[in-house]
Residue, then its C-alpha position, 0 to 999 in steps of 0.5 A: m252858753t255862759l252865765f244866765g244862758k248868754k250866747k257867745k257873740k259870733n265874730t269872724e275876727e275871733r276865728q282868725q288865728n293868722g297875724l295875732q300878737g300875744v301881749s303879756v299884761m305885766p311888764q318885763s322886769s325893769g331891774t328895780i327892786f320890784g322885778g316888774y310885778g305889782s304886788p310888792l308895791l303893797n309893801i309901801p304903806s301909803v300904796f297899801a293904804s290907798v288901795q285899801i281905802i278905795g277897795n273897801t269903799i267900793a266893796s261896801l257899796p250895794l251892787d243892785v240889779f235893775v230891770e227896766n229901771i226898777i230894782e229887783k232884789n230877788h233877780p237870779a243875777a242879784k243872787m249870783l252876785d252874793e257869791p260870785i265865786e264859790n266860798m267868796t263873798q261879793s265884797v271880797w270879789v270886788q276888793t280883789i278886782i280893785r286891787n288888781y285894777l289899781i296895781d296891775g292896771n288890769a283885772f280879769a274875771s272870766t264868766d266861762a262855763g257858767k261860773m266866775t274865775i279871777y285871774e292874776s295879771n301875770q297869768v294872762v296873755v292878751n291875743m290881739t290883731s295887728s290893728g289892736s283888737i282883742v280876739s282872745y285871752t290865753i290863761a296859764t293854769d296852775s298845772g302848767s297848761s293853758k286855755i283860751i277864753n273869748p272876749a265875750d266871756m272875760l270881764h276885763f277892767k282896765r285903767l289908763t291904757r298903755d297903747g292909746k287904743g283902749q285895750l291894755g291898762l298900764a301897771l303902776i310899776e311901768l309909770f312910777n318905778l322911779l318914785f317907788d324905788e325912791m320911797q324904798s330907798t328912803s325907808q332903807h336909809t332911815s332904818e340904817y340911820m337908826k340902826n347905826g346909832l344916828l351915824n351914817g357910817l364909821w371907819i377905823e384907821v389902823a397903823g401899819r399892816v394888819q392881816p385881812k382876817a384880823l381886820e374883819e374880826m376887829r370890825e365885827k367886834f367893834a360893831e357888836i359892842y358899839s353899834g345901835l342906839r342902845n350902845r351909843n353912849k359907850i366910849p370906845t378905846f383904841t391902842d397902837g395908833m388906831k383912830l376912829h373916823t365918821i363918814d361925812n354924810k348929811a345928818l338925817k335932819d339935814s337931809d330933810i327925810a320928813g319933807l321928802r316923805a311928805a312929798q312922796l305921800k302927796d305923789i301917792a295921793m295924786i297917783f290914786n286920785i285921793p285926798i291927802s287927808l285920807l292918808d294923813g289925818s293931820q292934813g285937814n280939819y272936820a270941814s275940809t275932811v267932809e269936803a274931801n270925802l265928797m271930792f273923793m267920791k266924785t273924782c276917784i270912786n265914781p269913775i272907777i264904779k263907772h268902769l266896773e258897771d260898763e264892763i259888767n253890764q256889757k258882758l252880763n247884760v243877758l236877761n231882758g235888759i238887766e243893769f247892774r248899778f252900785d248904790t252910792s246914796k249912803f255915802l253922799a247922804g250926809t249926817f242924819s240931821q242933814q238927811i232929815d232936812t233934805l228929805g223933809a224939804a223934798v216931801d214939802k215940795g211934792i218931790l217925794t211921798p213920805n214913804e219914799a222919804r222914809a225908805r231912803i233912811g231905812y224906815d218902814k212905811a207909814d200906815s196913814g197918808g204915807d203914799t200921798l204926794y203933797a203939794p208945795a203949800g202942804t195941802p194933801t193931793s192925790q196927784p202930783t202938782p202939774a208943772k208950770a208951762 
């Protein structure tokens, strides 16, 4: 038995252990600075901002329970969603799922034994048949042991899949490790450039032979006195034929770091499918930002919500056909003035009653005439106007 008294699905394939293949969700170390794991990607500001924007947006949406297409605020499933895990709110749960989903390509939350548990992607091994069907999940616990979870008891959210069979999501590090390496190198280059007093490198020519220890002491002393922006105006003096040389690297301006960063920001925006104006406010005005927000909901948020709803409804749909839905109406409603104009037109045309319109903006029901559906001409009628043949 699982959440809400759900019975586990019987499947002979789940009982077969011969021919199974364990597939680690996270890729092996690629030799990059990230070591094959997703979390260090959040050290890149644009990646962090993208994950935060998407996660916060979805976490702020109400997740409602519907029974036979009617919302049920007091349904037991709705109460469970208020605190899906002990001492964890629904919004934090959603944010965590979205973080794992976006960065690791997979997010896991088991519903076994009547409770939810979130697993990090590197804890999970997916057991698959040779034909590519998932038959179980092996979870590595903190104590060093492992346990098996049936697919019916595991919420498995996945991005674009790696195998073309729809079973395992692709981690970002598998797809874009070169881009992330480039971004890390750009930041390091800029930092070193500033630390070295706007010069990429210096070297000192010394006449004759000098002991290695003396050379190292000279280098350290020179760096202590002259390196960094605060010491850039100090004038070094040399004796015994020593000469100062600069390494012939391109200046920061010449290497167009700003242009490279702008291109990298566009790449990140494309990877996460969000408008560039959400990452860089200078990229748009008010009108374009409003349009960008609408496209953000349609092309980024709605597809992710669809993935979440489908998986949740498939695994937790156990009591009389309940259905979980995220409510995006407030994000698409526009300004208050726009809502009044839209709802007013809906009432005038007999689409909504006044009380239905008031409910959409959080107002209490009107005592008189609030439940009357008006004809298009504005004449009160107790019945909706018949549709034309």
